[in-house]
Structures are given as C-alpha cells and as structure tokens.
VOPAGU-2260 file (C-alpha; in pm, 1 decimal, decimal comma):
REM VOPAGU-2260
SITE   aa  ch    i         X         Y         Z
SITE  UNK   A    0    8062,8   10434,4    8901,7
SITE  UNK   A    1    8021,9   10643,1    8625,7
SITE  UNK   A    2    8242,9   10395,9    8370,6
SITE  UNK   A    3    8389,8   10484,0    8022,7
SITE  UNK   A    4    8482,4   10221,3    7788,7
SITE  UNK   A    5    8749,8   10219,9    7506,4
SITE  UNK   A    6    8920,6    9933,0    7333,7
SITE  UNK   A    7    9325,3    9965,0    7353,4
SITE  UNK   A    8    9504,7    9817,1    7035,8
SITE  UNK   A    9    9536,8    9455,7    7197,9
SITE  UNK   A   10    9148,9    9489,5    7207,9
SITE  UNK   A   11    9162,6    9478,2    7586,0
SITE  UNK   A   12    8876,1    9646,3    7703,7
SITE  UNK   A   13    8937,6    9912,7    7972,6
SITE  UNK   A   14    8745,2   10156,9    8178,0
SITE  UNK   A   15    8810,0   10499,5    8327,6
SITE  UNK   A   16    8700,9   10478,4    8678,3
SITE  UNK   A   17    8648,7   10886,1    8763,2
SITE  UNK   A   18    8697,5   10937,7    9121,4
SITE  UNK   A   19    8650,1   11251,7    9341,4
SITE  UNK   A   20    9019,2   11338,3    9398,0
SITE  UNK   A   21    9026,9   11207,6    9760,5
SITE  UNK   A   22    9186,3   10918,8    9714,0
SITE  UNK   A   23    9010,7   10692,2    9988,6
SITE  UNK   A   24    9030,9   10380,7    9846,6
SITE  UNK   A   25    9321,9   10199,8   10022,8
SITE  UNK   A   26    9576,5    9909,3    9851,4
SITE  UNK   A   27    9585,9    9628,6   10076,1
SITE  UNK   A   28    9882,9    9366,5   10106,5
SITE  UNK   A   29   10135,7    9648,0    9959,6
SITE  UNK   A   30   10367,4    9544,9   10201,2
SITE  UNK   A   31   10454,1    9225,2    9981,3
SITE  UNK   A   32   10519,1    9440,9    9706,1
SITE  UNK   A   33   10763,0    9717,4    9848,7
SITE  UNK   A   34   11000,4    9611,4    9558,5
SITE  UNK   A   35   10815,4    9710,0    9285,0
SITE  UNK   A   36   10708,7   10050,3    9430,6
SITE  UNK   A   37   11066,0   10151,7    9488,7
SITE  UNK   A   38   11088,1   10075,5    9121,4
SITE  UNK   A   39   10799,4   10268,1    9014,1
SITE  UNK   A   40   10866,1   10571,7    9238,4
SITE  UNK   A   41   11267,0   10572,7    9096,5
SITE  UNK   A   42   11343,4   10819,2    9318,7
SITE  UNK   A   43   11503,4   10827,9    9683,8
SITE  UNK   A   44   11258,8   11040,8    9896,1
SITE  UNK   A   45   10883,8   11047,1    9769,3
SITE  UNK   A   46   10747,4   11409,7    9854,5
SITE  UNK   A   47   10516,4   11448,2   10089,9
SITE  UNK   A   48   10190,1   11453,6    9886,4
SITE  UNK   A   49   10250,7   11137,5    9708,2
SITE  UNK   A   50   10351,3   11029,9    9397,5
SITE  UNK   A   51   10077,0   11040,3    9128,9
SITE  UNK   A   52   10054,2   10767,1    8926,8
SITE  UNK   A   53    9803,9   10586,1    8684,6
SITE  UNK   A   54    9701,0   10237,4    8798,0
SITE  UNK   A   55    9524,8    9937,8    8601,3
SITE  UNK   A   56    9239,1    9666,3    8835,0
SITE  UNK   A   57    9246,0    9349,9    8708,9
SITE  UNK   A   58    8989,1    9089,8    8825,9
SITE  UNK   A   59    9173,8    8792,8    8924,7
SITE  UNK   A   60    8928,7    8487,5    8942,6
SITE  UNK   A   61    9207,4    8240,0    8975,8
SITE  UNK   A   62    9366,2    8371,3    9295,6
SITE  UNK   A   63    9420,5    8103,8    9511,2
SITE  UNK   A   64    9309,3    8245,1    9864,5
SITE  UNK   A   65    9013,1    8459,1    9682,7
SITE  UNK   A   66    8819,0    8407,9    9377,5
SITE  UNK   A   67    8699,7    8731,8    9399,7
SITE  UNK   A   68    9017,9    8933,2    9447,5
SITE  UNK   A   69    9103,3    9250,5    9213,0
SITE  UNK   A   70    9457,1    9316,1    9166,4
SITE  UNK   A   71    9615,6    9666,2    9136,9
SITE  UNK   A   72    9911,7    9728,7    8893,8
SITE  UNK   A   73   10087,1   10068,1    8820,5
SITE  UNK   A   74   10351,9   10093,3    8518,3
SITE  UNK   A   75   10278,0    9660,9    8505,6
SITE  UNK   A   76   10386,0    9581,6    8866,3
SITE  UNK   A   77   10160,7    9448,2    9052,8
SITE  UNK   A   78   10113,3    9645,6    9387,0
SITE  UNK   A   79    9864,7    9527,6    9589,1
SITE  UNK   A   80    9481,3    9444,5    9559,4
SITE  UNK   A   81    9143,4    9626,6    9701,7
SITE  UNK   A   82    9048,1    9485,2   10025,8
SITE  UNK   A   83    8800,0    9180,2   10012,9
SITE  UNK   A   84    8490,6    9428,8   10065,6
SITE  UNK   A   85    8628,3    9656,4    9857,9
SITE  UNK   A   86    8625,7    9382,7    9545,5
SITE  UNK   A   87    8321,8    9275,3    9599,7
SITE  UNK   A   88    8178,9    9598,3    9585,1
SITE  UNK   A   89    8392,8    9720,6    9275,8
SITE  UNK   A   90    8264,8    9370,5    9077,2
SITE  UNK   A   91    7916,3    9402,4    9158,3
SITE  UNK   A   92    7941,6    9791,8    9005,6
SITE  UNK   A   93    8096,2    9640,4    8707,0
SITE  UNK   A   94    7797,8    9363,4    8659,5
SITE  UNK   A   95    7548,7    9669,3    8687,9
SITE  UNK   A   96    7765,1    9907,1    8430,8
SITE  UNK   A   97    7760,2    9589,5    8194,5
SITE  UNK   A   98    8116,2    9550,5    8118,1
SITE  UNK   A   99    8190,1    9303,1    8387,9
SITE  UNK   A  100    8538,3    9192,0    8265,4
SITE  UNK   A  101    8708,8    9526,4    8231,7
SITE  UNK   A  102    9006,2    9627,4    8325,3
SITE  UNK   A  103    8953,0    9950,9    8560,2
SITE  UNK   A  104    9196,5   10262,3    8499,6
SITE  UNK   A  105    9235,2   10512,7    8743,2
SITE  UNK   A  106    9468,8   10747,5    8934,3
SITE  UNK   A  107    9673,7   10649,6    9249,2
SITE  UNK   A  108    9912,7   10827,9    9501,4
SITE  UNK   A  109   10152,6   10640,5    9611,4
SITE  UNK   A  110   10289,3   10738,0   10018,5
SITE  UNK   A  111   10600,5   10668,6   10197,9
SITE  UNK   A  112   10965,3   10540,3   10107,6
SITE  UNK   A  113   11104,0   10852,8   10282,3
SITE  UNK   A  114   11442,8   10782,9   10495,3
SITE  UNK   A  115   11446,1   10728,0   10849,1
SITE  UNK   A  116   11683,8   10838,4   11114,7
SITE  UNK   A  117   11842,3   10506,9   11083,7
SITE  UNK   A  118   11865,4   10497,5   10730,3
SITE  UNK   A  119   11575,2   10234,8   10709,5
SITE  UNK   A  120   11280,2   10333,3   10464,9
SITE  UNK   A  121   10923,4   10408,8   10558,2
SITE  UNK   A  122   10726,5   10142,8   10368,7
SITE  UNK   A  123   10512,3   10270,7   10045,1
SITE  UNK   A  124   10142,2   10278,6   10051,9
SITE  UNK   A  125    9926,4   10280,0    9775,6
SITE  UNK   A  126    9590,9   10474,0    9775,9
SITE  UNK   A  127    9306,8   10491,9    9506,1
SITE  UNK   A  128    9097,2   10722,1    9364,9
SITE  UNK   A  129    8782,1   10574,2    9280,2
SITE  UNK   A  130    8404,3   10601,7    9379,7
SITE  UNK   A  131    8364,0   10470,3    9745,1
SITE  UNK   A  132    8004,4   10307,9    9681,0
SITE  UNK   A  133    7853,6   10126,2    9932,7
C-alpha cells in the first residue's frame, strides 16, 4: 500500500495513501450523505471531470452495522464508507504496514450534482485514489 506516516499537532497518526491516479475505489452509502457532499462541493455545478478533494479514512470499530467499517470523510464531513470487501482489504494492508490504527489520507473525486432538465440534481458519487490490492 505504500504508507508514509507522520503526526499532526494533535498526535493523530496519518498515512498518505499513494494511488495510481485512476480513482477506482468507489465509496458506498453516499446516497445517505448528499447534503454533506453538496456542502463540500459548494458550487452549483460540478465539472464533468469531477471535483478533486482530499479524503480521510477512519476505522470505525464501534459501527453498529459492521465492526470492521471504514468511514470516508471530506472536510470533516462523513460522505460514505468503503465497501465491506474494500474495508477488510484496507485493514489487512494497515496491519501489514505496522500502522494498524492510522488515519489514511488520499485523493478523492466527487462526481455528479449537475441539474437535470426537471431542475432536480443528479446524486453525487465519490471515488478514491488508493491502491486496489486484492
């Protein structure tokens, strides 16, 4: 996974997750976080290429639905989760890296949000640029 760790002023261990630039990992559950995504985008229309942002991945051991959940946040707002399969792969990679409790930082793209002819908006989706190991 190629983790590079450092500490923030609050002693939160972070790891930069270097991807290949192809944004292949889809965030799930983002339909529940459309308000948060709109706040992140802060623009009426998202360009066709998507809005490039930074995401953080938090291990969520106390999640009532999945004790191995990995929450995705952008600008401090939860915008979705890694799929169950990707969450488990991600956690295994963290274990191998000797940084099992680190917060991952990666590039993300937000797509969607454009107005449709009926004046409603397309839903936002989020894709992450992290290594897709399998």
